[in-house]
C-alpha positions in Angstrom: -45.8 2.9 113.5 -42.1 3.8 113.3 -40.8 0.3 113.6 -43.3 -1.7 111.6 -44.8 0.7 109.1 -42.9 3.8 108.0 -40.2 3.4 105.3 -36.8 4.8 106.0 -37.4 7.7 103.6 -38.2 11.4 104.0 -41.7 12.2 105.3 -43.6 15.4 106.0 -46.2 16.1 108.7 -49.3 17.8 107.3 -52.0 19.4 109.5 -55.4 20.1 107.9 -57.7 22.5 109.8 -61.2 23.7 109.1 -63.1 27.0 109.7 -65.4 27.4 112.7 -68.5 27.4 110.6 -67.9 23.7 109.6 -66.6 22.4 113.0 -70.0 21.9 114.5 -70.8 19.2 111.9 -68.0 17.0 113.2 -69.5 17.1 116.7 -72.7 15.4 115.6 -71.3 13.2 112.8 -67.9 11.7 113.5 -67.9 9.8 110.3 -67.0 13.0 108.5 -63.4 12.5 109.7 -63.0 9.3 107.8 -64.6 10.7 104.7 -62.3 13.7 104.7 -59.3 11.5 105.2 -60.3 9.7 102.0 -60.3 13.1 100.3 -57.0 14.5 101.5 -54.9 11.5 100.5 -55.7 11.5 96.8 -55.5 15.3 96.9 -51.9 15.1 98.2 -51.1 12.3 95.8 -52.2 14.4 92.8 -49.9 17.2 94.0 -46.9 14.9 94.5 -47.5 13.3 91.1 -47.8 16.7 89.4 -44.6 17.9 91.1 -42.8 14.7 90.2 -43.9 15.0 86.5 -44.7 11.3 86.4 -47.1 8.7 87.9 -45.9 7.7 91.4 -47.5 5.8 94.3 -47.2 7.4 97.7 -48.0 6.5 101.3 -49.6 8.2 104.3 -50.9 7.8 107.8 -53.8 10.1 108.9 -55.1 10.7 112.4 -58.3 12.4 113.5 -58.1 14.9 116.4 -60.6 17.3 118.0 -58.7 19.0 120.9 -56.0 21.6 121.3 -54.1 22.9 124.3 -55.7 22.7 127.8 -58.2 20.2 126.4 -60.6 23.1 125.6 -59.9 26.5 124.1 -62.3 28.7 126.3 -64.7 28.7 129.2 -67.9 28.6 127.0 -68.9 27.1 123.7 -67.5 25.5 121.6 -65.6 24.0 124.6 -62.4 23.6 122.7 -64.0 21.6 119.9 -61.4 22.0 117.1 -61.6 19.1 114.6 -58.6 18.7 112.5 -56.5 16.1 110.7 -52.8 15.1 111.3 -51.0 13.2 108.6 -47.6 11.8 107.8 -47.0 11.8 104.1 -44.1 10.1 102.2 -42.2 13.0 100.5 -42.7 11.7 97.0 -43.5 8.2 95.8 -42.4 5.1 93.8 -42.4 4.7 90.0 -43.8 1.5 88.5 -40.3 0.2 88.3 -39.7 0.6 92.0 -37.5 3.7 92.0 -38.2 6.3 94.7 -38.8 9.8 93.4 -38.2 12.5 96.1 -40.4 15.6 96.0 -39.0 17.9 98.7 -41.5 20.7 98.4 -45.0 21.6 97.4 -46.7 25.0 96.8 -48.6 25.6 100.1 -50.7 28.4 98.7 -52.1 26.3 95.8 -52.5 23.3 98.1 -54.5 25.4 100.6 -56.8 26.7 97.9 -57.4 23.2 96.5 -58.0 21.9 100.0 -60.6 24.7 100.7 -62.4 24.0 97.4 -62.4 20.3 97.9 -63.8 20.4 101.4 -66.5 23.1 100.5 -67.5 21.0 97.6 -67.8 17.9 99.8 -70.0 19.7 102.4 -72.2 21.2 99.7 -72.6 17.8 98.0 -73.7 16.3 101.3 -76.2 19.2 101.6 -74.7 20.3 104.9 -74.2 23.8 103.5 -76.2 25.6 100.8 -74.9 27.0 97.5 -74.9 30.6 98.8 -72.7 29.8 101.8 -70.4 27.6 99.6 -69.8 30.5 97.2 -69.2 33.0 100.1 -66.7 30.6 101.7 -64.7 30.3 98.4 -64.4 34.1 98.3 -63.4 34.7 102.0 -60.1 36.4 102.4 -59.5 34.7 105.7 -61.1 31.4 105.0 -60.2 29.5 108.3 -58.9 26.6 106.2 -55.2 25.8 106.5 -52.6 23.2 105.4 -49.5 23.3 107.5 -46.4 21.7 105.8 -43.7 23.1 107.9 -42.6 20.0 109.8 -40.3 17.7 107.8 -38.9 14.3 108.9 -35.5 13.3 107.5 -35.0 9.7 106.5 -32.1 9.4 109.0 -33.7 11.1 112.0 -35.0 8.3 114.2 -35.9 10.8 117.0 -38.0 12.9 114.7 -39.8 9.9 113.3 -40.7 8.6 116.7 -41.7 12.0 118.0 -44.0 12.7 115.1 -45.5 9.2 115.2 -46.3 9.6 118.9 -47.6 13.2 118.3 -50.3 12.3 115.8 -51.5 9.3 117.8 -51.6 11.2 121.2 -54.7 11.3 123.4 -56.4 14.7 124.2 -54.5 15.0 127.5 -51.4 13.9 129.2 -51.5 12.7 132.8 -48.0 14.1 133.3 -49.3 17.6 132.7 -52.3 17.3 135.0 -52.5 18.1 138.8 -55.7 17.3 140.6 -56.5 19.3 143.8 -59.1 17.0 145.5 -60.0 19.4 148.3 -60.6 22.3 146.1 -62.2 20.2 143.4 -60.0 21.7 140.7 -57.6 20.6 138.0 -54.4 22.4 137.1 -53.2 21.6 133.6 -49.8 22.6 132.2 -48.8 22.7 128.6 -46.5 24.6 126.3 -47.0 28.4 126.2 -50.3 29.2 124.5 -50.6 32.6 122.9 -54.4 32.4 123.1 -54.3 32.1 126.9 -50.9 33.9 127.2 -49.8 31.3 129.8 -48.5 27.7 130.0 -51.1 26.5 132.5 -54.7 26.9 133.3 -56.9 26.0 136.3 -60.3 24.3 135.7 -63.1 23.3 138.0 -63.0 19.5 138.1 -66.5 19.0 136.7 -65.9 21.5 133.9 -62.6 19.8 133.1 -64.4 16.5 132.7 -67.1 18.0 130.6 -64.5 19.5 128.3 -62.6 16.2 128.1 -65.5 13.8 127.5 -66.6 15.5 124.3 -63.4 14.2 122.7 -64.1 10.5 123.4 -64.4 8.7 120.1 -67.4 6.6 119.2 -67.2 2.9 120.0 -65.2 1.1 117.4 -64.2 4.3 115.6 -60.9 4.2 113.6 -58.9 7.3 114.4 -55.8 6.3 112.5 -55.9 5.3 108.8 -53.3 4.2 106.3 -53.2 4.9 102.6 -51.2 4.0 99.5 -48.2 1.8 100.3 -49.0 1.9 104.0 -52.5 0.4 103.5 -53.1 -3.2 104.6 -53.7 -4.3 101.0 -50.4 -2.8 99.7 -48.4 -4.1 102.6 -49.7 -7.6 102.0 -48.3 -7.6 98.4 
């Protein structure tokens, strides 16, 4: 991704998360990931175009994820099921003449509101939620939706580019963080300090660990990483 795809220009990592009331739908219909990726790219493109004050063509790589720290978040349901989207967006875009227009910042509050309205509209249109719930969710003070724009990738920082590319494409667990105790039938998993668990490690029964992990296996042939704009296969071919 870093060597063959990403341009040597500023990028930004964007993380899109969903409220608990919608997460269950992803468990039974994994195609929702792809459909929502198709929504967030044009959404971000419109924001960048508006900020630039002219028509520009951008680029992005999106990745679907469903797990957090320690593979699962708790001992009971929803077993750490936390569907979310990671994306690397070009910070700006190209004019028709080929000049790059840098857009270093966007309004996170407006972007978050637009993201919430877009996703709620999508679920309502698909008849996964009714009109009453859709209206209530639009009025929630703490909506559960979030758009994190805090991580920037400078054009000249090779280390940051590689780290972020690896991060969005990572599997749900790392073998380097896992210690299996065969006699006791348990798994010790270490990670960064987690404020939810108030620790950097957690001990699981082996079977429970496998149950928590297997839910994150993608469907056969599923595309977890998608490319849009200038990074799409069609654009790169021309």
